[in-house]
N, CA, C, O and the ligand as a Tripos MOL2 file, in Angstrom:
@<TRIPOS>MOLECULE
protein
  229   227    58     0     0
PROTEIN
NO_CHARGES

@<TRIPOS>ATOM
      1 N          -8.9820  -35.6910  -22.7950 N.3       1 MET1
      2 CA         -7.6470  -36.2600  -23.0480 C.3       1 MET1
      3 C          -7.1320  -36.8970  -21.7290 C.2       1 MET1
      4 O          -7.1340  -36.2940  -20.6560 O.2       1 MET1
      5 N          -6.7310  -38.0560  -21.8860 N.am      2 SER2
      6 CA         -6.2260  -38.8310  -20.6670 C.3       2 SER2
      7 C          -4.7570  -38.5680  -20.4630 C.2       2 SER2
      8 O          -4.0320  -38.2970  -21.4200 O.2       2 SER2
      9 N          -4.3420  -38.6380  -19.3140 N.am      3 GLU3
     10 CA         -2.9210  -38.3910  -19.0540 C.3       3 GLU3
     11 C          -2.1140  -39.7520  -19.3020 C.2       3 GLU3
     12 O          -2.5250  -40.8630  -18.9660 O.2       3 GLU3
     13 N          -0.9400  -39.4960  -19.9240 N.am      4 ILE4
     14 CA         -0.1550  -40.6870  -20.2120 C.3       4 ILE4
     15 C           1.1230  -40.5850  -19.4170 C.2       4 ILE4
     16 O           1.8410  -39.5870  -19.4760 O.2       4 ILE4
     17 N           1.3800  -41.5940  -18.7050 N.am      5 ASN5
     18 CA          2.6280  -41.6950  -17.8570 C.3       5 ASN5
     19 C           3.6930  -42.3790  -18.6590 C.2       5 ASN5
     20 O           3.5110  -43.4850  -19.1680 O.2       5 ASN5
     21 N           4.7980  -41.7080  -18.7610 N.am      6 LEU6
     22 CA          5.9290  -42.2950  -19.4750 C.3       6 LEU6
     23 C           7.0420  -42.6750  -18.4400 C.2       6 LEU6
     24 O           7.3460  -41.8650  -17.5640 O.2       6 LEU6
     25 N           7.5850  -43.7610  -18.5180 N.am      7 LYS7
     26 CA          8.6450  -44.1920  -17.6780 C.3       7 LYS7
     27 C           9.9100  -43.5740  -18.1890 C.2       7 LYS7
     28 O           9.9630  -43.1400  -19.3400 O.2       7 LYS7
     29 N          10.9620  -43.5160  -17.3460 N.am      8 PRO8
     30 CA         12.2770  -42.9090  -17.7830 C.3       8 PRO8
     31 C          12.8580  -43.7340  -18.8120 C.2       8 PRO8
     32 O          12.4650  -44.8890  -18.9730 O.2       8 PRO8
     33 N          13.8180  -43.1930  -19.5600 N.am      9 CYS9
     34 CA         14.4600  -43.9040  -20.6150 C.3       9 CYS9
     35 C          15.2320  -45.1930  -20.1370 C.2       9 CYS9
     36 O          15.9980  -45.1230  -19.1760 O.2       9 CYS9
     37 N          15.0280  -46.3230  -20.7910 N.am     10 PRO10
     38 CA         15.7400  -47.5900  -20.3640 C.3      10 PRO10
     39 C          17.1500  -47.5090  -20.6780 C.2      10 PRO10
     40 O          17.9080  -48.3050  -20.1230 O.2      10 PRO10
     41 N          17.6050  -46.6510  -21.4960 N.am     11 HIS11
     42 CA         19.0250  -46.6240  -21.8760 C.3      11 HIS11
     43 C          19.8110  -45.6300  -20.9740 C.2      11 HIS11
     44 O          20.8650  -45.9780  -20.4430 O.2      11 HIS11
     45 N          19.3250  -44.4820  -20.8190 N.am     12 CYS12
     46 CA         20.0710  -43.5240  -20.0480 C.3      12 CYS12
     47 C          19.4250  -42.9590  -18.8240 C.2      12 CYS12
     48 O          20.0080  -42.1140  -18.1440 O.2      12 CYS12
     49 N          18.1930  -43.4190  -18.5190 N.am     13 GLY13
     50 CA         17.4600  -43.1210  -17.3010 C.3      13 GLY13
     51 C          16.9270  -41.7030  -17.2600 C.2      13 GLY13
     52 O          16.5010  -41.2340  -16.2040 O.2      13 GLY13
     53 N          16.9420  -41.0130  -18.3840 N.am     14 SER14
     54 CA         16.4790  -39.6430  -18.4430 C.3      14 SER14
     55 C          14.9450  -39.5980  -18.3970 C.2      14 SER14
     56 O          14.2520  -40.4520  -18.9490 O.2      14 SER14
     57 N          14.4590  -38.5720  -17.7190 N.am     15 PHE15
     58 CA         12.9330  -38.4380  -17.6360 C.3      15 PHE15
     59 C          12.5160  -37.5020  -18.8140 C.2      15 PHE15
     60 O          11.3280  -37.2330  -18.9930 O.2      15 PHE15
     61 N          13.4670  -37.0290  -19.5840 N.am     16 LYS16
     62 CA         13.0840  -36.1700  -20.6640 C.3      16 LYS16
     63 C          12.6370  -36.9300  -21.9440 C.2      16 LYS16
     64 O          13.3060  -36.9900  -22.9750 O.2      16 LYS16
     65 N          11.5010  -37.4660  -21.7600 N.am     17 THR17
     66 CA         10.9230  -38.2050  -22.7910 C.3      17 THR17
     67 C           9.6660  -37.5280  -23.3140 C.2      17 THR17
     68 O           9.0290  -36.7980  -22.5540 O.2      17 THR17
     69 N           9.2610  -37.7330  -24.6080 N.am     18 CYS18
     70 CA          8.1240  -37.1670  -25.0570 C.3      18 CYS18
     71 C           7.5200  -37.9990  -26.1300 C.2      18 CYS18
     72 O           8.1670  -38.8670  -26.7160 O.2      18 CYS18
     73 N           6.2250  -37.7190  -26.3930 N.am     19 ILE19
     74 CA          5.5970  -38.5180  -27.4820 C.3      19 ILE19
     75 C           5.6410  -37.5850  -28.7550 C.2      19 ILE19
     76 O           5.1830  -36.4430  -28.7670 O.2      19 ILE19
     77 N           6.2170  -38.1780  -29.7700 N.am     20 ARG20
     78 CA          6.2750  -37.4390  -30.9540 C.3      20 ARG20
     79 C           5.3330  -37.9310  -32.0680 C.2      20 ARG20
     80 O           5.1690  -39.1350  -32.2620 O.2      20 ARG20
     81 N           4.7680  -37.0600  -32.7370 N.am     21 THR21
     82 CA          3.8060  -37.5040  -33.8540 C.3      21 THR21
     83 C           4.6880  -37.6490  -35.0670 C.2      21 THR21
     84 O           5.3230  -36.7170  -35.5600 O.2      21 THR21
     85 N           4.6780  -38.9320  -35.5250 N.am     22 MET22
     86 CA          5.4710  -39.1580  -36.7270 C.3      22 MET22
     87 C           4.8350  -38.7330  -37.9610 C.2      22 MET22
     88 O           5.4630  -37.9870  -38.7130 O.2      22 MET22
     89 N           3.6020  -39.1410  -38.2740 N.am     23 SER23
     90 CA          2.8840  -38.7620  -39.4540 C.3      23 SER23
     91 C           1.4330  -39.0400  -39.0910 C.2      23 SER23
     92 O           1.1120  -39.1720  -37.9100 O.2      23 SER23
     93 N           0.6130  -39.1240  -40.0110 N.am     24 TYR24
     94 CA         -0.8350  -39.3510  -39.6770 C.3      24 TYR24
     95 C          -1.0880  -40.5660  -38.7760 C.2      24 TYR24
     96 O          -0.8470  -41.6990  -39.1910 O.2      24 TYR24
     97 N          -1.5370  -40.3580  -37.6340 N.am     25 PHE25
     98 CA         -1.9940  -41.3820  -36.7360 C.3      25 PHE25
     99 C          -0.7600  -42.3040  -36.3750 C.2      25 PHE25
    100 O          -0.9390  -43.5020  -36.1510 O.2      25 PHE25
    101 N           0.3450  -41.7950  -36.3280 N.am     26 ARG26
    102 CA          1.5910  -42.5510  -35.9110 C.3      26 ARG26
    103 C           2.2630  -41.7610  -34.7610 C.2      26 ARG26
    104 O           2.6060  -40.5870  -34.8980 O.2      26 ARG26
    105 N           2.4160  -42.4050  -33.7210 N.am     27 PHE27
    106 CA          3.1390  -41.8600  -32.5450 C.3      27 PHE27
    107 C           4.2990  -42.5970  -32.0590 C.2      27 PHE27
    108 O           4.3530  -43.8070  -32.2780 O.2      27 PHE27
    109 N           5.2400  -42.0040  -31.4210 N.am     28 LYS28
    110 CA          6.4210  -42.6710  -31.0320 C.3      28 LYS28
    111 C           6.9200  -41.9020  -29.8000 C.2      28 LYS28
    112 O           6.8840  -40.6740  -29.7350 O.2      28 LYS28
    113 N           7.4040  -42.7270  -28.7940 N.am     29 VAL29
    114 CA          8.0690  -42.0830  -27.5730 C.3      29 VAL29
    115 C           9.5120  -41.9380  -27.9070 C.2      29 VAL29
    116 O          10.1250  -42.8760  -28.4150 O.2      29 VAL29
    117 N          10.0630  -40.8260  -27.6480 N.am     30 ILE30
    118 CA         11.5290  -40.6420  -27.8200 C.3      30 ILE30
    119 C          12.1380  -40.0300  -26.5620 C.2      30 ILE30
    120 O          11.4720  -39.3400  -25.7910 O.2      30 ILE30
    121 N          13.3870  -40.3010  -26.3910 N.am     31 CYS31
    122 CA         14.2310  -39.7270  -25.2610 C.3      31 CYS31
    123 C          14.9890  -38.6080  -25.8210 C.2      31 CYS31
    124 O          15.6690  -38.7620  -26.8350 O.2      31 CYS31
    125 N          14.9040  -37.4640  -25.1940 N.am     32 LYS32
    126 CA         15.4570  -36.2580  -25.6930 C.3      32 LYS32
    127 C          16.9670  -36.1940  -25.2950 C.2      32 LYS32
    128 O          17.7230  -35.3290  -25.7360 O.2      32 LYS32
    129 N          17.3370  -37.1530  -24.4470 N.am     33 THR33
    130 CA         18.6890  -37.0940  -24.0160 C.3      33 THR33
    131 C          19.6410  -38.0240  -24.8500 C.2      33 THR33
    132 O          20.7460  -37.6350  -25.2300 O.2      33 THR33
    133 N          19.1480  -39.2640  -25.1070 N.am     34 CYS34
    134 CA         20.0060  -40.1290  -26.0080 C.3      34 CYS34
    135 C          19.3920  -40.5460  -27.2550 C.2      34 CYS34
    136 O          19.9250  -41.3580  -28.0120 O.2      34 CYS34
    137 N          18.1300  -39.9190  -27.4980 N.am     35 PHE35
    138 CA         17.4410  -40.1730  -28.8420 C.3      35 PHE35
    139 C          16.9660  -41.6490  -29.0330 C.2      35 PHE35
    140 O          16.7050  -42.0970  -30.1500 O.2      35 PHE35
    141 N          16.8670  -42.3760  -27.8960 N.am     36 ALA36
    142 CA         16.2580  -43.6970  -28.0800 C.3      36 ALA36
    143 C          14.8610  -43.5150  -28.4420 C.2      36 ALA36
    144 O          14.2420  -42.5330  -28.0310 O.2      36 ALA36
    145 N          14.2930  -44.4450  -29.2230 N.am     37 ALA37
    146 CA         12.8830  -44.3650  -29.5930 C.3      37 ALA37
    147 C          12.1600  -45.5830  -29.4010 C.2      37 ALA37
    148 O          12.7270  -46.6650  -29.5510 O.2      37 ALA37
    149 N          10.9490  -45.4960  -29.0800 N.am     38 GLY38
    150 CA         10.0720  -46.7240  -28.8920 C.3      38 GLY38
    151 C           9.4540  -46.9700  -30.2720 C.2      38 GLY38
    152 O           9.6600  -46.2070  -31.2160 O.2      38 GLY38
    153 N           8.6810  -48.0750  -30.3530 N.am     39 GLY39
    154 CA          7.9280  -48.5020  -31.5890 C.3      39 GLY39
    155 C           6.8800  -47.4680  -31.9090 C.2      39 GLY39
    156 O           6.2810  -46.8440  -31.0330 O.2      39 GLY39
    157 N           6.6850  -47.3150  -33.1850 N.am     40 ALA40
    158 CA          5.5600  -46.4440  -33.6760 C.3      40 ALA40
    159 C           4.2080  -47.1610  -33.5330 C.2      40 ALA40
    160 O           4.0460  -48.3190  -33.9170 O.2      40 ALA40
    161 N           3.2820  -46.4480  -32.9840 N.am     41 ARG41
    162 CA          1.9410  -47.0110  -32.8790 C.3      41 ARG41
    163 C           0.8520  -46.0380  -33.3210 C.2      41 ARG41
    164 O           1.1680  -44.8750  -33.5740 O.2      41 ARG41
    165 N          -0.3000  -46.4100  -33.4190 N.am     42 PHE42
    166 CA         -1.4040  -45.6080  -34.0600 C.3      42 PHE42
    167 C          -1.9460  -44.6400  -32.9530 C.2      42 PHE42
    168 O          -2.5050  -43.5940  -33.2800 O.2      42 PHE42
    169 N          -1.7880  -44.9690  -31.7340 N.am     43 THR43
    170 CA         -2.2880  -44.0590  -30.6690 C.3      43 THR43
    171 C          -1.1350  -43.6720  -29.6910 C.2      43 THR43
    172 O          -0.1530  -44.4000  -29.5430 O.2      43 THR43
    173 N          -1.2940  -42.5380  -29.0560 N.am     44 LYS44
    174 CA         -0.3030  -42.1000  -28.0100 C.3      44 LYS44
    175 C          -0.2300  -43.1080  -26.9100 C.2      44 LYS44
    176 O           0.8420  -43.4360  -26.4020 O.2      44 LYS44
    177 N          -1.3800  -43.5890  -26.5520 N.am     45 GLU45
    178 CA         -1.4970  -44.6290  -25.4230 C.3      45 GLU45
    179 C          -0.7480  -45.8440  -25.7610 C.2      45 GLU45
    180 O          -0.0670  -46.4250  -24.9160 O.2      45 GLU45
    181 N          -0.8620  -46.2660  -27.0410 N.am     46 GLU46
    182 CA         -0.2110  -47.5150  -27.4490 C.3      46 GLU46
    183 C           1.3490  -47.3850  -27.4610 C.2      46 GLU46
    184 O           2.1180  -48.2620  -27.0670 O.2      46 GLU46
    185 N           1.7090  -46.1600  -27.9710 N.am     47 ALA47
    186 CA          3.1230  -45.8150  -28.0700 C.3      47 ALA47
    187 C           3.7530  -45.7280  -26.6510 C.2      47 ALA47
    188 O           4.9020  -46.1200  -26.4510 O.2      47 ALA47
    189 N           3.0310  -45.2460  -25.7500 N.am     48 ALA48
    190 CA          3.5190  -45.1160  -24.3590 C.3      48 ALA48
    191 C           3.5520  -46.4940  -23.7060 C.2      48 ALA48
    192 O           4.3670  -46.7430  -22.8170 O.2      48 ALA48
    193 N           2.6340  -47.4210  -24.1620 N.am     49 LYS49
    194 CA          2.6160  -48.6910  -23.5730 C.3      49 LYS49
    195 C           3.8370  -49.5090  -24.0720 C.2      49 LYS49
    196 O           4.4630  -50.2400  -23.3040 O.2      49 LYS49
    197 N           4.1270  -49.3760  -25.2730 N.am     50 VAL50
    198 CA          5.3420  -50.0200  -25.8750 C.3      50 VAL50
    199 C           6.6060  -49.5960  -25.2090 C.2      50 VAL50
    200 O           7.4870  -50.3870  -24.8720 O.2      50 VAL50
    201 N           6.6520  -48.2180  -25.0240 N.am     51 TRP51
    202 CA          7.7650  -47.6570  -24.3390 C.3      51 TRP51
    203 C           7.9400  -48.1780  -22.9360 C.2      51 TRP51
    204 O           9.0250  -48.6010  -22.5370 O.2      51 TRP51
    205 N           6.8500  -48.1390  -22.1960 N.am     52 ASN52
    206 CA          6.8570  -48.5240  -20.8470 C.3      52 ASN52
    207 C           7.1570  -49.9970  -20.6360 C.2      52 ASN52
    208 O           7.7910  -50.3890  -19.6560 O.2      52 ASN52
    209 N           6.7170  -50.7520  -21.5210 N.am     53 ARG53
    210 CA          6.9580  -52.2730  -21.4950 C.3      53 ARG53
    211 C           8.4990  -52.4460  -21.7390 C.2      53 ARG53
    212 O           9.1080  -53.2970  -21.0910 O.2      53 ARG53
    213 N           9.0970  -51.7110  -22.5930 N.am     54 ARG54
    214 CA         10.4370  -51.7460  -22.9080 C.3      54 ARG54
    215 C          11.3290  -51.5870  -21.6880 C.2      54 ARG54
    216 O          12.3320  -52.2690  -21.4800 O.2      54 ARG54
    217 N          10.8730  -50.6300  -20.9100 N.am     55 VAL55
    218 CA         11.6460  -50.2960  -19.6640 C.3      55 VAL55
    219 C          11.5820  -51.3980  -18.7390 C.2      55 VAL55
    220 O          12.5620  -51.6540  -18.0390 O.2      55 VAL55
    221 N          10.4600  -52.1140  -18.6650 N.am     56 MET56
    222 CA         10.3300  -53.2010  -17.7250 C.3      56 MET56
    223 C          11.1930  -54.3870  -18.1020 C.2      56 MET56
    224 O          11.6870  -55.0900  -17.2200 O.2      56 MET56
    225 N          11.3920  -54.6340  -19.4140 N.am     57 ALA57
    226 CA         12.1510  -55.8230  -19.9020 C.3      57 ALA57
    227 C          13.5940  -55.7870  -19.5230 C.2      57 ALA57
    228 O          14.3440  -56.7040  -19.8580 O.2      57 ALA57
    229 ZN         17.7020  -41.9740  -23.1150 Zn       58 ZN58
@<TRIPOS>BOND
     1     1     2 1
     2     2     3 1
     3     3     4 2
     4     3     5 am
     5     5     6 1
     6     6     7 1
     7     7     8 2
     8     7     9 am
     9     9    10 1
    10    10    11 1
    11    11    12 2
    12    11    13 am
    13    13    14 1
    14    14    15 1
    15    15    16 2
    16    15    17 am
    17    17    18 1
    18    18    19 1
    19    19    20 2
    20    19    21 am
    21    21    22 1
    22    22    23 1
    23    23    24 2
    24    23    25 am
    25    25    26 1
    26    26    27 1
    27    27    28 2
    28    27    29 am
    29    29    30 1
    30    30    31 1
    31    31    32 2
    32    31    33 am
    33    33    34 1
    34    34    35 1
    35    35    36 2
    36    35    37 am
    37    37    38 1
    38    38    39 1
    39    39    40 2
    40    39    41 am
    41    41    42 1
    42    42    43 1
    43    43    44 2
    44    43    45 am
    45    45    46 1
    46    46    47 1
    47    47    48 2
    48    47    49 am
    49    49    50 1
    50    50    51 1
    51    51    52 2
    52    51    53 am
    53    53    54 1
    54    54    55 1
    55    55    56 2
    56    55    57 am
    57    57    58 1
    58    58    59 1
    59    59    60 2
    60    59    61 am
    61    61    62 1
    62    62    63 1
    63    63    64 2
    64    63    65 am
    65    65    66 1
    66    66    67 1
    67    67    68 2
    68    67    69 am
    69    69    70 1
    70    70    71 1
    71    71    72 2
    72    71    73 am
    73    73    74 1
    74    74    75 1
    75    75    76 2
    76    75    77 am
    77    77    78 1
    78    78    79 1
    79    79    80 2
    80    79    81 am
    81    81    82 1
    82    82    83 1
    83    83    84 2
    84    83    85 am
    85    85    86 1
    86    86    87 1
    87    87    88 2
    88    87    89 am
    89    89    90 1
    90    90    91 1
    91    91    92 2
    92    91    93 am
    93    93    94 1
    94    94    95 1
    95    95    96 2
    96    95    97 am
    97    97    98 1
    98    98    99 1
    99    99   100 2
   100    99   101 am
   101   101   102 1
   102   102   103 1
   103   103   104 2
   104   103   105 am
   105   105   106 1
   106   106   107 1
   107   107   108 2
   108   107   109 am
   109   109   110 1
   110   110   111 1
   111   111   112 2
   112   111   113 am
   113   113   114 1
   114   114   115 1
   115   115   116 2
   116   115   117 am
   117   117   118 1
   118   118   119 1
   119   119   120 2
   120   119   121 am
   121   121   122 1
   122   122   123 1
   123   123   124 2
   124   123   125 am
   125   125   126 1
   126   126   127 1
   127   127   128 2
   128   127   129 am
   129   129   130 1
   130   130   131 1
   131   131   132 2
   132   131   133 am
   133   133   134 1
   134   134   135 1
   135   135   136 2
   136   135   137 am
   137   137   138 1
   138   138   139 1
   139   139   140 2
   140   139   141 am
   141   141   142 1
   142   142   143 1
   143   143   144 2
   144   143   145 am
   145   145   146 1
   146   146   147 1
   147   147   148 2
   148   147   149 am
   149   149   150 1
   150   150   151 1
   151   151   152 2
   152   151   153 am
   153   153   154 1
   154   154   155 1
   155   155   156 2
   156   155   157 am
   157   157   158 1
   158   158   159 1
   159   159   160 2
   160   159   161 am
   161   161   162 1
   162   162   163 1
   163   163   164 2
   164   163   165 am
   165   165   166 1
   166   166   167 1
   167   167   168 2
   168   167   169 am
   169   169   170 1
   170   170   171 1
   171   171   172 2
   172   171   173 am
   173   173   174 1
   174   174   175 1
   175   175   176 2
   176   175   177 am
   177   177   178 1
   178   178   179 1
   179   179   180 2
   180   179   181 am
   181   181   182 1
   182   182   183 1
   183   183   184 2
   184   183   185 am
   185   185   186 1
   186   186   187 1
   187   187   188 2
   188   187   189 am
   189   189   190 1
   190   190   191 1
   191   191   192 2
   192   191   193 am
   193   193   194 1
   194   194   195 1
   195   195   196 2
   196   195   197 am
   197   197   198 1
   198   198   199 1
   199   199   200 2
   200   199   201 am
   201   201   202 1
   202   202   203 1
   203   203   204 2
   204   203   205 am
   205   205   206 1
   206   206   207 1
   207   207   208 2
   208   207   209 am
   209   209   210 1
   210   210   211 1
   211   211   212 2
   212   211   213 am
   213   213   214 1
   214   214   215 1
   215   215   216 2
   216   215   217 am
   217   217   218 1
   218   218   219 1
   219   219   220 2
   220   219   221 am
   221   221   222 1
   222   222   223 1
   223   223   224 2
   224   223   225 am
   225   225   226 1
   226   226   227 1
   227   227   228 2
@<TRIPOS>SUBSTRUCTURE
     1 MET1         2 RESIDUE 1 A MET
     2 SER2         6 RESIDUE 1 A SER
     3 GLU3        10 RESIDUE 1 A GLU
     4 ILE4        14 RESIDUE 1 A ILE
     5 ASN5        18 RESIDUE 1 A ASN
     6 LEU6        22 RESIDUE 1 A LEU
     7 LYS7        26 RESIDUE 1 A LYS
     8 PRO8        30 RESIDUE 1 A PRO
     9 CYS9        34 RESIDUE 1 A CYS
    10 PRO10       38 RESIDUE 1 A PRO
    11 HIS11       42 RESIDUE 1 A HIS
    12 CYS12       46 RESIDUE 1 A CYS
    13 GLY13       50 RESIDUE 1 A GLY
    14 SER14       54 RESIDUE 1 A SER
    15 PHE15       58 RESIDUE 1 A PHE
    16 LYS16       62 RESIDUE 1 A LYS
    17 THR17       66 RESIDUE 1 A THR
    18 CYS18       70 RESIDUE 1 A CYS
    19 ILE19       74 RESIDUE 1 A ILE
    20 ARG20       78 RESIDUE 1 A ARG
    21 THR21       82 RESIDUE 1 A THR
    22 MET22       86 RESIDUE 1 A MET
    23 SER23       90 RESIDUE 1 A SER
    24 TYR24       94 RESIDUE 1 A TYR
    25 PHE25       98 RESIDUE 1 A PHE
    26 ARG26      102 RESIDUE 1 A ARG
    27 PHE27      106 RESIDUE 1 A PHE
    28 LYS28      110 RESIDUE 1 A LYS
    29 VAL29      114 RESIDUE 1 A VAL
    30 ILE30      118 RESIDUE 1 A ILE
    31 CYS31      122 RESIDUE 1 A CYS
    32 LYS32      126 RESIDUE 1 A LYS
    33 THR33      130 RESIDUE 1 A THR
    34 CYS34      134 RESIDUE 1 A CYS
    35 PHE35      138 RESIDUE 1 A PHE
    36 ALA36      142 RESIDUE 1 A ALA
    37 ALA37      146 RESIDUE 1 A ALA
    38 GLY38      150 RESIDUE 1 A GLY
    39 GLY39      154 RESIDUE 1 A GLY
    40 ALA40      158 RESIDUE 1 A ALA
    41 ARG41      162 RESIDUE 1 A ARG
    42 PHE42      166 RESIDUE 1 A PHE
    43 THR43      170 RESIDUE 1 A THR
    44 LYS44      174 RESIDUE 1 A LYS
    45 GLU45      178 RESIDUE 1 A GLU
    46 GLU46      182 RESIDUE 1 A GLU
    47 ALA47      186 RESIDUE 1 A ALA
    48 ALA48      190 RESIDUE 1 A ALA
    49 LYS49      194 RESIDUE 1 A LYS
    50 VAL50      198 RESIDUE 1 A VAL
    51 TRP51      202 RESIDUE 1 A TRP
    52 ASN52      206 RESIDUE 1 A ASN
    53 ARG53      210 RESIDUE 1 A ARG
    54 ARG54      214 RESIDUE 1 A ARG
    55 VAL55      218 RESIDUE 1 A VAL
    56 MET56      222 RESIDUE 1 A MET
    57 ALA57      226 RESIDUE 1 A ALA
    58 ZN58       229 GROUP 0 **** ****
């Protein structure tokens, strides 16, 4: 298992983010502080990528 680095929440700056399993092969990064969510993807890595890209924008 590779380590996945998640950037802090783009909305509230919280580091309390986690990757949540939505359903079969669907993952999503969510912020536990403000409940912002990234896009759902088929892998944790992709979900993290989407989340991290959002932070950069
Ligand atoms: Zn947040």
